[in-house]
N, C-alpha and C positions, 0 to 999 in steps of 0.2 A: 298482386304486390304480393311480394317477398321481405321478410326482414329490412323494410323501405324505412331510411331517416334523413329529418330533415331539419338543416338549420336557418334560422334568421338573421341575418350582416355574418358576424364571425363567430357566437359566441351563445347564440339564443337556439337553445336542442328543442324544438319544438314536436316531432317523432321520435320515438326513441322502437325501433326493432317492430316493425310495425308488419303485420302478414294479413290481409286477407281475399280471398278470390268473389268477385261478379259473378253466380252463371251465365252464360246467356241464355235472355224470354227471364230472368228475375226480374225481381223486387226487392233489394236490399235497404235497410237500409240500416242505417249510423244512427245511432244515440249518444248522448256522452253529457255533459255540464259543460255552460263555455269556457276557453283557452283549451279543450279539451283536444285539441289535433282537426276538428273532424273537418273544417273548412279547406284547410291548412291537406289534405289530402288531397280535399280534393280536385285541389291546387296541380297534384301531381299533375292529379292524371291528364289534366284539360290541359299541360304546359305555360303556365300562367305564374306559377312559384317566383318563377325573374322579375315581374312585376313590381315582386314583393318584396326584391333582394333576399329570396327563396333563393336552397340550393340541394339538393338532395347528395348526399354523402356517403352515402352507403344504402345497398338493394337495390330491386328490378321490381321497373313496374312495366307488367306487359298488357300488351291488346292483343289480342287471340294469340299468344304466343312467341308476339313480333315485340319486339327492347323500343318502347316509347319513349324514354323516359331525358335523353337527350334533343328530343324533338321540340319544334316554338309553337305553338297552341293553333300558327293555319294549318301548320301538319297534321297535328291532333285530326283537329277538329276536319281537316280532308279526308282520315282514314274513321272517321265518323264514330267520335266522339265532341256531345255537345256538353259547353256548361249553361246553366241559369244560377246568376249568384242571390247570393241574399240582399235585400233589397229591392229587387226589379232590373233594376237598370234602364230603363228603357230611355226612351226617346222622345220626351216629352212635348218638347215640339215641334217634332216630327204628328204625320198623323198614324190611326193601323197601320194601315196600308204597307207605310212606309216605311215601317218597321217593320213588319216582316220583310217587306224587298232587301230591307239589309240582312237580314240571319241568312235571306240565303247568297249572299252577292262569292259565296266560294260556288255557289253551283254556277254562274250568270252561264257560260257556252249554255248548257244544260238546259234549253225553255224548256220542257216540253216535263224534263223531272218538276222546274220549279213551279211549276202552274198545277205538277199534278199533286207540291208539298204544298201548295197555296189552299189546292182544293183540298187536301183533305183537314185545312187547318181551320177554315169556312168551317168542314163540316161538325168538328170537333169541340168549337166554338160560337156557337151560334149570335152571343151578342155581339162577339166581335167583328163578324160578316153583318149584321145591324150598323156597324156602330164605324165601318172600315174611314172613309173617308170624315172622320171625326179626329181632331189632335188628343194623342195620345196622355197629356195631362191634364186630359178634363175624367178619364174613365172616374170609376173608383176602383178603392183597394185589390177587390177583387179580380174586377178587369182587365186592372192591368198587369196585375200577376199572371192569370191568361194569357195575356198580350207576349212576356217573358217568354212564357211557356210552350208560346203554337211559333216565336221570332225563333228559337230555337228547334224548333221541327222541320223548321226549316230548309237548312242543313240537312236532312234528314239521316236525325247520329242513329250507328245502332243500341250508342249506348250513350242516355239522357242524364247527365249529375242534374242536380235539384238543390240546394243552399236553401234550409228556412223557405220553402214556396208557403209556410202557414200562415208565417210571421206576421204581423199585427192585423188578420184580418179577425172580421165577425165569426162565432159557429158555425153559424149559414155557405159564410163562402172557404170556408176550412171543410165540411162536408164534399161541399163542388170540387176542388181540387186534391180530395180526394179519387173524388169520383172518378175526374178527370185522367190522375194517376195508371189507376187501376184501367182504363179504357185505353192508355198507350198503350201498356204494356200489352191488352189482351191482341196490339193492331201486330208487338212482333219485339219493340221494346225494349231493351230493358235497359230497367233504371237502380243509380244510386241513389237513393236519398236521404239528404243530413236531417235531419228535423228536431227539434222541441219540443214537439206536443209528441207524446211515445206512442200516445192510445191512438193517434189515427194514426202514424206510420205503421205501428205493428195489427194494426187491423188492414194492412194490406201488402204487410214484408212475405215474401215468402223466407226470406235468412233477413237474421240484425245482428248487426255488432253493437258491443255500447264500448265506449273508447274516455280513457284519464289519463291524465297528466299524462297526453303523447304515446299510448299505447293500449292494445283491445285486454278489457277484462274479462269479457263475457262476451260471449254468442251463444247461437241457438236459432230454432227458427219463432216466425216472427208468432203465433200464439203459442207459444214453448216462450217466449222468455213473456209473452204477455201473462204467463198466468207465474213467474218465475216471481216471486214475496220479496228477496233482494232488490230485484228492481223496480217491484208495484209501489213496495215504499219510499223508493227515491226519487219515481221519476211516475209517479197517479194517485199518490198518494192516500194511497189502502196498501194494506196487508190482503181486503177478502177477494176471491178467486173473479177473473175476469166474467159478466157476463156472458151468457150467449151470445153467437149473432142473430140473429131474425133469418127468419127460411129465409124471406127475398131480398133483393133490395127494391124496394118503391123508387121510382124515380120522379114519379106523376105527370 
């Protein structure tokens, strides 16, 4: 996106000249305080602005060189963009499997592709495979977040938008979500991650941006921003250098 401006209603300007790139195959983290414009940026990419009385007033939103700023959400999903919204938004009265089938609705004619996506989700999330017949509302918070991500993956996205996936989760579940994001990316899906947990986000991001008051105020590599004194003071609560990563990722 380039020089993007977004307003809600007629007067509330939320994004002010935002420009950023999400390279294919990358994990890009988007950090910032509440109200900085992070969720609005995701909505501009996924076509969900109109549901919140928002509109792009200036700038360009592109997907692999194709303008998508004027497309609706179903058309954008069909092009390969899926969003996992803050708060998970699962269908609590449906089963795990039914939630996943809803996520693949846009591909309902591609039975072979849907079957492959379903198998991929079951492999990524063994707990969902075990509980596929369970009512989604009875899952734990971490399991519901896995289900929300799995439901988005059923659309076979090239770009996955994640809005606060660690929100309200216990530390162990946050670590698990971080590993899952790495695995999804390693399988070829580009990820744009909005996250309050800066330490988790920067530990997996190849590039990161910090937003404030509707604009980008800082950008760099994930490891580079992890060592940035200003960002460490604001988001990590310390000015000490970040610890070195472990030599290996032991998953048990």
